[in-house]
C-alpha positions as CSV (number, residue, x, y, z in Angstrom):
1,M,-50.0,-78.1,7.4
2,E,-47.2,-75.9,8.8
3,F,-43.6,-77.2,8.1
4,S,-41.6,-74.3,9.5
5,G,-40.9,-76.1,12.8
6,F,-39.4,-79.1,11.0
7,S,-35.6,-78.7,10.4
8,G,-34.7,-82.3,9.6
9,S,-34.7,-84.3,6.3
10,F,-37.1,-86.4,4.4
11,A,-35.2,-89.5,3.2
12,V,-37.2,-91.1,0.4
13,T,-36.0,-94.6,-0.4
14,T,-37.2,-97.8,-2.2
15,N,-40.5,-97.3,-3.9
16,G,-41.4,-94.3,-1.6
17,I,-43.2,-91.3,-3.1
18,L,-43.2,-87.9,-1.3
19,N,-45.8,-85.3,-2.1
20,L,-45.7,-81.8,-0.4
21,P,-47.9,-78.7,-0.5
22,A,-46.5,-75.3,-1.5
23,I,-43.8,-74.3,1.0
24,S,-42.1,-70.8,0.8
25,N,-40.0,-70.9,3.9
26,A,-37.3,-73.6,3.6
27,S,-36.5,-75.3,6.9
28,F,-35.8,-79.0,5.9
29,A,-34.0,-81.1,3.4
30,I,-35.1,-83.8,0.9
31,N,-32.9,-86.9,0.2
32,L,-33.9,-89.1,-2.7
33,S,-32.2,-92.5,-3.2
34,G,-32.8,-95.8,-5.0
35,T,-36.3,-95.9,-6.4
36,G,-37.6,-93.2,-4.0
37,Q,-39.4,-90.4,-5.8
38,Y,-40.6,-86.8,-5.1
39,R,-43.8,-85.6,-6.9
40,L,-42.8,-82.2,-8.3
41,D,-46.3,-80.6,-8.7
42,D,-46.1,-77.5,-6.5
43,E,-43.6,-74.7,-5.5
44,V,-41.5,-75.9,-2.6
45,A,-38.4,-74.4,-0.9
46,V,-35.9,-76.7,0.8
47,I,-32.6,-76.2,2.6
48,A,-31.0,-79.0,0.6
49,L,-31.8,-81.5,-2.1
50,V,-29.7,-84.7,-2.4
51,I,-30.4,-87.2,-5.3
52,D,-28.5,-90.5,-5.2
53,G,-25.8,-89.0,-2.9
54,V,-25.2,-85.9,-5.0
55,E,-26.1,-82.5,-3.5
56,V,-28.0,-80.3,-5.9
57,P,-26.5,-76.7,-5.9
58,A,-28.6,-73.8,-4.6
59,G,-31.0,-72.6,-7.3
60,S,-34.5,-72.9,-8.7
61,Y,-35.4,-76.0,-10.7
62,T,-38.3,-77.4,-12.8
63,F,-38.4,-81.0,-14.0
64,S,-36.5,-80.2,-17.2
65,D,-33.6,-78.7,-15.3
66,F,-32.5,-82.0,-13.9
67,S,-30.4,-84.6,-15.7
68,A,-32.0,-87.8,-17.0
69,T,-30.8,-89.9,-14.1
70,Q,-32.1,-87.4,-11.6
71,Q,-35.5,-87.3,-13.3
72,D,-35.9,-91.0,-12.5
73,N,-36.3,-89.8,-8.9
74,L,-38.9,-87.2,-9.8
75,I,-42.5,-87.2,-11.0
76,D,-43.2,-84.3,-13.2
77,G,-46.2,-82.2,-12.2
78,D,-45.1,-78.8,-13.5
79,G,-43.8,-77.7,-10.1
80,T,-40.7,-75.9,-9.0
81,I,-38.3,-76.7,-6.2
82,H,-36.1,-74.0,-4.7
83,V,-32.9,-75.2,-3.2
84,R,-31.7,-72.6,-0.7
85,S,-28.6,-71.9,1.1
86,D,-28.9,-71.1,4.8
87,R,-29.0,-67.4,3.8
88,I,-32.7,-67.2,2.9
89,A,-35.2,-64.9,4.3
90,V,-37.5,-67.0,6.5
91,Q,-40.1,-64.3,7.0
92,S,-41.0,-60.8,6.1
93,G,-39.3,-58.1,8.2
94,K,-36.5,-55.6,8.4
95,L,-33.7,-56.2,5.9
96,D,-31.1,-55.7,8.6
97,D,-32.9,-57.8,11.3
98,N,-31.4,-61.2,12.2
99,S,-34.9,-62.7,12.8
100,S,-35.8,-62.0,9.1
101,W,-33.0,-64.5,8.1
102,D,-32.8,-66.8,11.1
103,I,-29.1,-66.3,11.0
104,V,-26.7,-63.7,12.3
105,L,-26.1,-60.9,9.7
106,P,-22.5,-60.1,8.7
107,T,-20.8,-56.8,9.4
108,Y,-18.6,-54.9,7.0
109,A,-15.5,-56.4,8.7
110,D,-16.8,-59.9,7.9
111,E,-16.3,-59.4,4.2
112,D,-19.2,-61.7,3.5
113,V,-19.2,-63.2,-0.1
114,Q,-22.4,-65.3,0.3
115,T,-25.6,-64.8,-1.7
116,W,-28.7,-64.0,0.3
117,Y,-32.1,-64.8,-1.1
118,S,-35.6,-63.4,-0.5
119,G,-38.3,-65.6,-2.1
120,A,-41.8,-64.6,-1.1
121,N,-40.9,-62.3,1.7
122,R,-40.9,-58.5,2.1
123,L,-37.8,-56.9,3.4
124,G,-38.1,-53.3,4.7
125,V,-35.5,-50.5,4.9
126,S,-35.7,-47.8,7.6
127,D,-33.5,-44.7,8.0
128,T,-30.0,-45.4,6.6
129,D,-29.5,-49.2,6.6
130,T,-26.4,-51.1,5.5
131,F,-26.6,-54.7,4.3
132,E,-23.2,-56.4,4.1
133,G,-24.2,-59.7,2.5
134,G,-22.1,-60.5,-0.6
135,E,-25.3,-60.3,-2.8
136,L,-29.0,-60.0,-2.3
137,V,-31.2,-61.8,-4.8
138,L,-34.9,-60.9,-5.0
139,E,-36.8,-63.8,-6.5
140,T,-40.4,-64.1,-7.5
141,G,-42.6,-62.9,-4.7
142,G,-39.8,-61.2,-2.9
143,E,-39.9,-57.5,-2.2
144,L,-37.4,-54.9,-1.1
145,A,-39.2,-51.8,0.1
146,S,-38.9,-48.6,2.1
147,D,-40.4,-48.6,5.5
148,K,-39.9,-44.9,6.1
149,A,-39.8,-41.7,4.0
150,N,-36.3,-40.8,2.8
151,A,-34.9,-44.3,3.6
152,V,-31.4,-45.0,2.3
153,L,-30.0,-48.5,1.6
154,W,-26.3,-49.1,1.3
155,I,-25.8,-52.5,-0.3
156,R,-23.3,-54.5,-2.4
157,D,-24.5,-56.5,-5.4
158,L,-28.2,-56.6,-5.9
159,T,-30.1,-58.9,-8.3
160,L,-33.7,-58.5,-9.3
161,D,-34.8,-62.0,-10.5
162,G,-38.6,-61.9,-10.5
163,G,-39.0,-59.8,-7.3
164,T,-40.0,-56.1,-6.7
165,I,-38.2,-53.1,-5.4
166,S,-40.7,-50.5,-4.3
167,N,-41.2,-47.1,-2.6
168,Q,-44.7,-46.3,-1.5
169,K,-43.8,-43.8,1.3
170,I,-44.2,-40.1,1.0
171,A,-40.6,-39.3,0.1
172,R,-37.7,-40.8,-1.8
173,F,-36.1,-44.2,-1.3
174,Y,-32.4,-44.3,-2.2
175,V,-30.7,-47.6,-3.1
176,N,-26.9,-47.0,-3.2
177,L,-24.8,-49.9,-4.6
178,R,-21.5,-48.3,-3.6
179,G,-20.0,-49.1,-7.1
180,H,-21.3,-52.7,-7.2
181,A,-23.6,-54.4,-9.7
182,L,-27.4,-54.0,-10.0
183,T,-28.4,-57.1,-12.1
184,L,-31.8,-56.8,-13.8
185,N,-33.0,-60.2,-14.9
186,S,-36.8,-59.7,-14.4
187,G,-39.2,-58.1,-12.0
188,V,-40.7,-54.8,-11.1
189,L,-39.4,-51.4,-10.0
190,L,-42.3,-49.4,-8.4
191,A,-42.5,-45.8,-7.2
192,D,-45.9,-44.5,-6.1
193,S,-47.7,-43.1,-3.1
194,G,-50.2,-40.8,-4.7
195,A,-49.5,-37.0,-4.8
196,Y,-46.0,-37.1,-3.4
197,D,-42.5,-37.0,-4.8
198,T,-42.0,-40.7,-4.1
199,D,-39.0,-41.5,-6.2
200,L,-37.2,-44.8,-6.2
201,V,-33.6,-43.6,-6.8
202,F,-30.6,-45.8,-7.7
203,Q,-27.1,-44.5,-7.1
204,N,-23.5,-45.6,-7.7
205,A,-24.4,-48.7,-9.6
206,T,-23.2,-50.7,-12.5
207,L,-26.1,-52.2,-14.3
208,A,-26.0,-55.8,-15.6
209,G,-28.5,-58.4,-16.8
210,S,-30.5,-58.9,-20.0
211,G,-34.1,-59.3,-18.9
212,M,-37.3,-57.3,-19.1
213,V,-37.9,-55.1,-16.1
214,E,-41.2,-53.4,-15.5
215,I,-41.3,-49.8,-14.4
216,A,-44.7,-49.3,-12.6
217,G,-46.9,-47.1,-10.4
218,T,-50.3,-47.4,-9.0
219,T,-51.9,-43.9,-9.5
220,A,-52.0,-41.5,-12.4
221,N,-49.4,-39.1,-11.2
222,D,-46.2,-37.9,-12.9
223,L,-44.4,-37.0,-9.7
224,P,-43.2,-40.5,-8.4
225,E,-40.5,-41.8,-10.7
226,V,-38.0,-44.6,-10.9
227,R,-34.8,-42.8,-11.4
228,F,-31.2,-43.9,-12.3
229,D,-29.1,-40.9,-11.5
230,D,-25.8,-39.7,-13.1
231,S,-23.7,-42.0,-11.0
232,V,-25.2,-45.2,-12.6
233,D,-23.4,-46.9,-15.5
234,T,-26.1,-48.5,-17.7
235,S,-23.8,-50.0,-20.3
236,G,-23.8,-53.5,-18.9
237,F,-27.6,-53.8,-19.1
238,S,-28.8,-55.4,-22.4
239,G,-32.4,-56.0,-21.6
240,T,-35.6,-53.8,-21.8
241,F,-37.2,-51.3,-19.5
242,L,-40.9,-51.8,-20.0
243,V,-42.7,-48.7,-18.6
244,T,-46.3,-49.7,-17.9
245,D,-49.4,-48.0,-16.4
246,D,-48.6,-45.0,-14.1
247,G,-44.9,-45.7,-14.2
248,V,-42.4,-42.9,-14.9
249,L,-38.7,-43.7,-15.8
250,T,-35.9,-41.2,-15.5
251,L,-32.4,-42.0,-17.0
252,P,-29.1,-40.1,-17.1
253,D,-27.4,-39.1,-20.3
254,I,-26.5,-42.3,-22.2
255,G,-24.1,-42.1,-25.2
256,T,-23.7,-45.8,-26.0
257,P,-26.9,-47.9,-26.6
258,S,-27.1,-51.2,-24.7
259,F,-30.8,-51.7,-23.8
260,S,-34.2,-51.1,-25.2
261,L,-37.1,-48.9,-24.0
262,A,-40.8,-49.7,-24.3
263,L,-43.6,-47.4,-23.3
264,T,-47.2,-48.7,-23.0
265,G,-50.5,-47.9,-21.4
266,S,-50.0,-44.8,-19.3
267,G,-46.3,-45.4,-18.8
268,K,-44.1,-42.4,-19.3
269,Y,-40.4,-41.5,-19.8
270,K,-39.0,-38.3,-18.4
271,F,-37.8,-36.7,-21.6
272,N,-35.1,-34.4,-20.1
273,S,-31.9,-36.3,-20.9
274,Q,-30.1,-37.4,-24.0
275,I,-30.0,-41.2,-24.4
276,A,-29.2,-43.8,-27.0
277,V,-31.2,-47.1,-27.0
278,N,-31.1,-50.3,-29.1
279,A,-34.8,-50.1,-29.8
280,L,-37.8,-47.8,-28.9
281,T,-41.3,-49.1,-28.8
282,I,-44.3,-46.9,-28.0
283,D,-47.8,-48.5,-27.7
284,G,-46.6,-51.5,-29.7
285,T,-45.1,-49.4,-32.5
286,S,-41.3,-49.9,-33.1
287,L,-39.7,-46.6,-34.1
288,A,-37.2,-46.6,-36.9
289,A,-33.5,-46.0,-36.3
290,G,-33.0,-42.2,-36.1
291,V,-32.5,-39.2,-33.9
292,Y,-35.7,-38.0,-32.1
293,Y,-36.5,-34.8,-30.4
294,Y,-39.9,-34.1,-28.7
295,A,-41.3,-32.5,-31.8
296,D,-40.5,-35.5,-33.9
297,F,-43.1,-37.7,-32.1
298,S,-46.8,-37.8,-32.8
299,A,-49.2,-36.3,-30.3
300,S,-50.2,-39.8,-29.1
301,H,-46.5,-40.7,-28.5
302,Q,-45.8,-37.3,-26.9
303,A,-48.4,-38.3,-24.2
304,H,-45.8,-40.8,-23.0
305,F,-43.3,-38.1,-22.1
306,V,-42.8,-35.9,-19.0
307,E,-40.9,-32.8,-20.1
308,T,-39.8,-32.0,-23.6
309,T,-36.1,-31.1,-23.7
310,G,-34.4,-34.4,-24.3
311,R,-33.3,-36.5,-27.2
312,I,-33.5,-40.2,-28.0
313,V,-31.1,-41.9,-30.5
314,V,-32.5,-45.2,-31.8
315,A,-29.6,-47.3,-33.0
316,G,-29.6,-49.7,-35.9
317,G,-27.8,-48.7,-39.2
318,L,-27.3,-45.1,-38.0
319,T,-23.9,-43.5,-38.2
320,V,-24.1,-41.3,-35.1
321,A,-21.2,-40.3,-32.9
322,L,-21.7,-42.0,-29.6
323,K,-18.9,-40.4,-27.7
324,D,-16.0,-37.9,-28.0
325,G,-13.1,-39.2,-30.1
326,E,-11.2,-39.2,-33.3
327,L,-13.1,-38.7,-36.5
328,N,-11.8,-41.8,-38.2
329,D,-12.0,-44.1,-35.1
330,P,-14.8,-46.7,-35.4
331,A,-15.2,-46.7,-31.7
332,T,-16.4,-43.1,-31.9
333,W,-19.2,-44.3,-34.2
334,G,-20.2,-47.5,-32.3
335,G,-17.9,-49.7,-34.3
336,I,-18.7,-48.3,-37.8
337,S,-16.0,-47.0,-40.1
338,A,-16.3,-44.7,-43.1
339,A,-15.4,-46.5,-46.3
340,V,-14.3,-45.1,-49.6
341,G,-17.4,-44.3,-51.7
342,D,-19.6,-44.2,-48.6
343,T,-23.0,-42.5,-49.2
344,N,-24.1,-42.2,-45.6
345,T,-24.6,-39.1,-43.5
346,W,-22.5,-39.2,-40.3
347,R,-24.0,-37.2,-37.5
348,S,-22.3,-35.7,-34.5
349,L,-24.9,-34.7,-32.0
350,D,-23.1,-33.1,-29.1
351,Y,-19.7,-34.6,-29.1
352,T,-16.2,-33.3,-29.8
353,L,-14.6,-34.9,-32.9
354,N,-10.9,-34.4,-33.6
355,A,-9.2,-35.3,-36.9
356,G,-6.6,-37.4,-35.2
357,G,-3.2,-37.9,-36.8
358,A,0.1,-36.1,-36.5
359,A,1.2,-32.5,-37.1
360,Y,0.9,-31.2,-40.7
361,E,-0.8,-34.5,-41.7
362,T,-3.6,-34.7,-44.2
363,I,-6.5,-36.7,-42.8
364,T,-9.3,-38.0,-45.1
365,F,-12.8,-38.8,-43.9
366,H,-14.8,-40.8,-46.5
367,G,-18.3,-40.4,-45.2
368,D,-20.6,-38.7,-47.7
369,T,-21.8,-36.0,-45.3
370,L,-20.5,-35.0,-41.9
371,Y,-23.4,-33.3,-39.9
372,L,-22.4,-31.2,-36.9
373,E,-25.6,-30.7,-34.8
374,S,-26.1,-28.5,-31.8
375,D,-23.2,-28.4,-29.3
376,S,-21.0,-30.7,-31.4
377,Q,-17.4,-29.6,-32.2
378,L,-14.9,-30.4,-34.9
379,M,-11.3,-29.7,-34.3
380,P,-7.8,-30.8,-35.5
381,G,-5.9,-33.6,-33.8
382,A,-2.6,-31.7,-34.2
383,G,-1.2,-28.5,-35.5
384,G,-1.1,-27.6,-39.2
385,Q,-3.5,-30.4,-40.2
386,T,-5.6,-30.6,-43.4
387,L,-8.9,-32.4,-43.2
388,Q,-10.2,-33.7,-46.5
389,L,-13.9,-34.6,-46.5
390,N,-16.9,-34.5,-48.7
391,N,-20.0,-32.5,-47.7
392,L,-20.0,-30.8,-44.3
393,V,-23.2,-29.4,-42.7
394,L,-22.9,-26.9,-39.8
395,D,-26.2,-26.9,-38.0
396,G,-25.7,-25.7,-34.5
397,G,-22.2,-27.1,-33.9
398,S,-18.8,-25.4,-34.1
399,I,-15.5,-25.7,-35.9
400,Y,-12.6,-24.7,-33.7
401,N,-8.8,-24.6,-34.1
402,N,-7.3,-25.1,-30.7
403,R,-3.9,-26.2,-32.0
404,L,-0.7,-24.5,-33.2
405,F,-0.8,-23.3,-36.9
406,G,-3.7,-23.4,-39.3
407,F,-6.5,-26.0,-39.6
408,T,-7.5,-26.5,-43.2
409,I,-10.8,-28.0,-44.3
410,D,-10.6,-29.2,-47.9
411,L,-14.1,-29.9,-49.3
412,T,-12.6,-31.8,-52.3
413,G,-15.0,-30.1,-54.6
414,D,-18.1,-30.7,-52.5
415,Q,-20.1,-28.3,-50.4
416,M,-20.4,-26.9,-47.0
417,V,-23.9,-26.1,-45.8
418,L,-24.1,-23.2,-43.3
419,D,-27.4,-23.4,-41.4
420,N,-26.3,-22.4,-37.9
421,G,-23.3,-22.5,-35.7
422,T,-19.8,-21.1,-35.0
423,I,-16.4,-21.1,-36.7
424,R,-13.7,-20.1,-34.2
425,A,-10.0,-19.5,-34.8
426,G,-7.4,-20.2,-32.1
427,L,-5.9,-18.4,-29.1
428,K,-2.6,-17.1,-27.8
429,D,-0.8,-16.8,-31.1
430,A,-1.5,-15.6,-34.6
431,D,-1.7,-18.1,-37.5
432,R,-4.1,-20.5,-35.6
433,D,-6.5,-20.0,-38.5
434,V,-9.4,-22.0,-39.7
435,I,-9.1,-22.2,-43.5
436,I,-11.9,-23.5,-45.8
437,R,-11.2,-24.2,-49.5
438,N,-12.0,-26.1,-52.6
439,G,-15.8,-26.4,-52.8
440,S,-18.9,-24.3,-52.5
441,L,-21.0,-22.8,-49.7
442,S,-24.8,-23.1,-49.3
443,G,-27.4,-22.6,-46.6
444,S,-29.2,-19.6,-45.2
445,G,-28.3,-19.4,-41.5
446,T,-26.4,-17.1,-39.2
447,I,-22.8,-18.2,-38.7
448,D,-20.8,-16.7,-35.8
449,I,-17.1,-15.9,-36.7
450,E,-15.0,-15.7,-33.6
451,A,-11.4,-16.1,-32.2
452,A,-10.6,-17.4,-28.8
453,S,-8.4,-14.4,-28.1
454,A,-7.2,-11.1,-29.7
455,S,-4.3,-12.9,-31.3
456,G,-4.9,-12.2,-34.9
457,S,-6.0,-15.7,-35.9
458,E,-8.6,-15.6,-38.6
459,V,-11.3,-17.6,-40.3
460,R,-10.4,-17.6,-44.0
461,F,-12.5,-18.6,-47.0
462,E,-10.1,-19.0,-49.9
463,S,-10.6,-18.1,-53.5
464,T,-11.2,-21.7,-54.5
465,L,-14.4,-21.6,-52.6
466,D,-17.7,-20.6,-54.4
467,M,-19.6,-18.6,-51.8
468,G,-22.6,-17.7,-54.1
469,G,-24.9,-20.3,-52.7
470,F,-24.8,-19.0,-49.2
471,T,-27.7,-16.6,-48.5
472,G,-27.3,-16.1,-44.8
473,V,-25.3,-13.8,-42.5
474,F,-21.8,-14.0,-41.1
475,N,-22.0,-12.6,-37.6
476,V,-18.4,-11.5,-36.8
477,Q,-17.9,-11.0,-33.1
478,S,-15.6,-11.7,-30.1
479,N,-12.2,-11.0,-31.7
480,G,-13.2,-12.7,-34.9
481,I,-11.4,-11.9,-38.2
482,L,-13.1,-12.9,-41.4
483,T,-10.9,-13.0,-44.5
484,L,-12.2,-13.6,-48.0
485,D,-11.3,-12.7,-51.6
486,S,-13.7,-10.1,-53.1
487,D,-12.6,-11.0,-56.6
488,S,-14.2,-14.5,-56.2
489,I,-17.6,-13.2,-55.1
490,T,-19.7,-12.5,-58.2
491,N,-23.1,-12.0,-56.7
492,A,-24.5,-10.4,-53.5
493,S,-25.9,-13.5,-51.7
494,F,-24.9,-13.1,-48.1
495,G,-24.5,-10.4,-45.5
496,F,-22.2,-9.3,-42.7
497,R,-22.9,-8.2,-39.1
498,F,-19.9,-6.7,-37.1
499,S,-19.8,-6.1,-33.3
500,T,-17.1,-5.2,-30.9
501,N,-13.6,-6.4,-31.7
502,A,-14.5,-7.9,-35.0
503,T,-12.7,-7.3,-38.3
504,L,-13.3,-7.8,-42.0
505,N,-10.2,-8.5,-44.2
506,A,-11.4,-8.3,-47.8
507,T,-8.6,-9.0,-50.2
508,G,-8.9,-8.5,-54.0
509,S,-9.4,-5.5,-56.2
510,S,-13.1,-5.8,-56.9
511,A,-15.9,-4.3,-54.8
512,L,-17.2,-6.7,-52.1
513,L,-20.8,-7.5,-53.0
514,L,-23.1,-7.9,-50.0
515,S,-26.8,-8.3,-49.5
516,Y,-26.7,-6.8,-46.0
517,L,-24.2,-4.8,-43.9
518,E,-24.5,-4.0,-40.2
519,I,-21.7,-2.4,-38.1
520,E,-22.2,-1.8,-34.4
521,G,-26.0,-1.9,-34.7
522,E,-26.2,0.4,-37.7
523,T,-27.7,-1.1,-40.9
524,F,-26.5,0.3,-44.2
525,P,-28.9,0.8,-47.1
526,A,-28.2,-0.3,-50.6
527,G,-25.3,1.6,-52.1
528,V,-21.5,1.6,-52.8
529,Y,-19.3,2.5,-49.8
530,A,-15.6,3.5,-49.7
531,Y,-13.5,3.4,-46.6
532,G,-14.1,7.1,-46.0
533,D,-17.8,6.7,-46.0
534,F,-17.6,5.0,-42.6
535,T,-17.1,6.6,-39.2
536,P,-13.8,6.1,-37.4
537,A,-15.4,3.6,-35.1
538,Q,-16.8,1.7,-38.1
539,Q,-13.5,1.9,-39.9
540,A,-11.9,0.0,-37.0
541,H,-13.7,-3.1,-38.3
542,L,-12.2,-2.8,-41.8
543,A,-8.7,-4.1,-42.4
544,N,-8.7,-3.0,-46.1
545,T,-8.7,0.8,-46.4
546,S,-8.8,1.0,-50.2
547,G,-11.6,-1.5,-51.2
548,L,-15.2,-0.8,-51.9
549,I,-18.3,-2.5,-50.4
550,S,-21.4,-2.7,-52.5
551,V,-24.7,-3.4,-50.6
552,V,-27.3,-4.7,-53.0
553,N,-31.1,-4.9,-52.4
554,V,-32.0,-8.2,-50.8
555,T,-34.5,-10.9,-51.4
556,F,-37.2,-11.6,-48.8
557,A,-35.4,-14.8,-47.8
558,Q,-32.2,-13.0,-47.1
559,W,-34.0,-10.2,-45.3
560,Y,-35.9,-12.8,-43.2
561,E,-32.7,-14.5,-42.2
562,V,-30.8,-11.2,-41.5
563,H,-33.6,-10.1,-39.0
564,E,-33.7,-13.6,-37.5
565,L,-37.4,-14.0,-37.8
566,E,-39.4,-17.0,-36.7
567,L,-43.1,-16.7,-37.7
568,G,-42.8,-17.0,-41.5
569,R,-43.8,-14.8,-44.4
570,N,-47.3,-14.1,-43.1
571,G,-46.4,-14.0,-39.4
572,D,-46.0,-10.9,-37.4
573,D,-42.9,-11.2,-35.2
574,D,-43.1,-7.8,-33.6
575,A,-46.9,-7.9,-33.2
576,D,-47.6,-4.5,-34.8
577,G,-50.4,-5.6,-37.1
578,Y,-48.2,-5.8,-40.2
579,S,-47.0,-9.2,-41.6
580,N,-43.3,-9.8,-42.0
581,Y,-43.7,-9.6,-45.8
582,S,-45.6,-6.4,-45.6
583,E,-42.8,-4.8,-43.6
584,Y,-40.3,-6.1,-46.2
585,S,-42.3,-4.5,-48.9
586,M,-42.5,-1.1,-47.0
587,G,-39.0,-1.0,-45.6
588,G,-40.1,-1.6,-42.0
589,D,-38.2,-3.2,-39.1
590,P,-39.9,-6.5,-38.3
591,N,-38.4,-6.5,-34.8
592,S,-39.8,-3.1,-33.9
593,S,-43.5,-2.3,-33.4
594,T,-42.8,1.4,-33.8
595,N,-40.9,1.2,-37.2
596,N,-43.3,0.1,-39.9
597,G,-41.4,1.7,-42.8
598,Y,-43.0,3.7,-45.5
599,V,-46.7,3.2,-44.6
600,P,-49.1,4.2,-47.4
601,A,-50.5,7.8,-47.1
602,Y,-54.0,8.8,-48.3
603,S,-55.5,12.2,-49.3
604,T,-58.4,13.7,-51.3
605,A,-58.4,16.7,-53.7
606,S,-60.5,18.0,-56.5
607,G,-62.6,14.8,-56.9
608,W,-59.7,12.4,-56.6
609,F,-58.7,9.9,-53.9
610,E,-55.0,9.6,-53.8
611,M,-52.6,7.0,-52.3
612,V,-48.7,7.3,-52.0
613,H,-46.8,4.0,-51.2
614,A,-43.2,2.8,-51.3
615,E,-42.0,0.3,-53.8
616,R,-38.8,-1.8,-53.3
617,M,-36.4,-1.6,-56.2
618,E,-35.8,-4.7,-58.2
619,S,-32.0,-4.6,-58.7
620,G,-32.1,-7.8,-60.8
621,L,-33.7,-9.8,-58.0
622,T,-37.2,-11.3,-57.8
623,P,-39.3,-8.2,-57.3
624,V,-42.2,-7.6,-54.9
625,R,-45.4,-7.3,-56.9
626,Y,-47.4,-4.3,-55.9
627,T,-51.1,-4.2,-57.0
628,V,-53.4,-1.2,-56.4
629,D,-57.2,-1.9,-56.4
630,T,-60.3,0.3,-55.9
631,C,-63.8,-0.4,-54.7
632,N,-66.8,1.8,-53.7
633,N,-68.8,-0.9,-51.8
634,L,-67.3,-3.1,-49.1
635,V,-70.5,-5.1,-48.9
636,S,-70.1,-6.5,-52.4
637,N,-66.3,-6.5,-51.9
638,L,-65.7,-6.2,-55.7
639,W,-62.2,-4.8,-56.1
640,T,-60.8,-3.8,-59.5
641,E,-57.7,-2.2,-61.0
642,T,-59.8,-0.4,-63.5
643,G,-59.8,3.4,-63.0
644,V,-56.5,3.4,-61.0
645,E,-54.2,6.1,-62.5
646,L,-50.4,6.3,-61.9
647,T,-49.5,9.9,-61.4
648,G,-46.1,9.9,-59.7
649,Y,-42.9,7.8,-59.5
650,G,-39.5,8.7,-58.0
651,P,-36.7,7.6,-55.7
652,I,-36.9,7.8,-51.9
653,N,-33.4,6.3,-51.5
654,S,-31.2,3.5,-53.0
655,E,-33.7,0.8,-52.1
656,F,-37.2,2.3,-52.5
657,N,-39.2,4.5,-54.9
658,S,-42.2,6.5,-54.1
659,V,-45.3,5.7,-56.1
660,T,-48.5,7.8,-56.4
661,N,-51.8,6.4,-57.6
662,R,-55.3,8.0,-57.7
663,V,-58.9,7.0,-58.5
664,P,-61.8,9.4,-59.3
665,M,-64.5,9.9,-56.7
666,N,-67.2,10.3,-59.4
667,G,-69.6,11.8,-56.9
668,N,-69.6,8.6,-54.8
669,D,-70.4,8.9,-51.1
670,Q,-67.6,6.5,-50.4
671,Q,-64.5,5.2,-52.2
672,F,-61.8,2.7,-51.1
673,I,-58.3,2.1,-52.4
674,R,-55.8,-0.6,-51.3
675,I,-52.3,-1.9,-52.0
676,R,-51.6,-5.6,-52.2
677,V,-48.1,-7.1,-52.2
678,Q,-47.2,-10.5,-53.5
């Protein structure tokens, strides 16, 4: 039976019982009074519902939603009744077509504040359409969809409450909220039309709601995506994005977690932004709180990502900076404050932390370890400050004094780990130094030492700092001035690299012990150097004209770090056929395929087979072990040291000796000799 033509009211009175089929397009009202009852066993939409003279507000109701007295006029049959305003879509059609609503649509000048509902109807958007209703609610069965490629919808508040927003055309569909709210209670966001860039793009929106919203597609294709662009504020949404089969979700950078993300089936997340979430679930597995990059996921979990350059922070017990701010401000850390005796590691991922406080103030941070990851920055809050803290890890971040006067980092007896990053003094004026004191250094990375201008500001490691645990390289560049006390350096553990406009200021009377020295691309072999041993161009990098620099043979770990290698001990970074460790043992350049160092040389004379090879000097360090073997049959491959005779040993330079060994031919048709390094 068709009810759309009836626009009156059913008045159910004494002992009357009304039973209706499912009706999606509301056109009439129901009025229950006395002992009159309505059998609530289907899904019915009505223009109005009055019970005992009281009008029920617009909304969706099951039996349990009514009061006890109202339930007396109802018979529970697990049905639902939708009470509509007159602003309800009466049929599928164009969103901006009056016939879709059976009412005249408002214009911008009308300043409409009414809520418009779409229940089981599909509303289409063509070209650039503007809908000026106060709010559009998409309920179960309702759909908002593009009717044309590159459709654009300008709308005010939009609520997804069981319905669907979709794009299945061959180009994008833009939904622009113009700064208003997109409330996500439940429903589906769908982008798919096969092998096209069929994105569903939300712009200029403030998200709200706390429901679960499904991100879906219909074909196995990574091109169509549901995308919230950089103009969308996600902080008001506290629900879950559930990305299901063939769906692809793209999000902007999100610093503060408010919602959860779940990936299942063939659902994917576009891993090219940096986001923070309350929870992350992949194929039913909840990941622990932590910071995750692509490589941190298993292969099966990586299958749920499109692209690989992003980062996901899963909140929950983590002390991770979520925005720029003062180091001691709990708001910077999501409401957590560092307490005295704290044993946690506090991580700044890519935010700028300032010490806060006033000029010349001493600021104390009580977290156990402050970790400065890639692109993060630590700076003073005012001029002349001292920051007291425990352990400090520099791993891709930077320390920068952008204030008047010096910025002092006091490690209070703990350590600073130098893995990678930059320490930069100030600009404009001298004395905008970065001063590090009262602790110890460790780590094996390359640390850039810079100044923001040629002002004379310096990075200074004071004599109260034990630098012996650092085995990396200070790369002094870009107006950088590095000052340290040679008297406090008792072993050659780290190296220096100097480039244009970089200066070393070594105070103290002792020779400065280094494991490596490079000036303007020239590497200096082991030895003791006075100021006069350097060229005038090289002397320009040395502030102290009377001191000595002693370069000591390096360990493999130091040599590996100095040359910035990546493929490990047995790898071959320059692809010349010699492993990195072989080139270390021979004095080669692991970044040049034409410089293999002192390659063994072979010769025969008077019944002897002779080999000459280089041997790195020990200098009190863990030596390379050189073993010479001989064999006369490669089929049996039986190598032995027996019969190998040492006949010569002498220096090549300050780092290497020349070693000569020979084995007798004994009339053999063939004889082999080899050198092994360990």
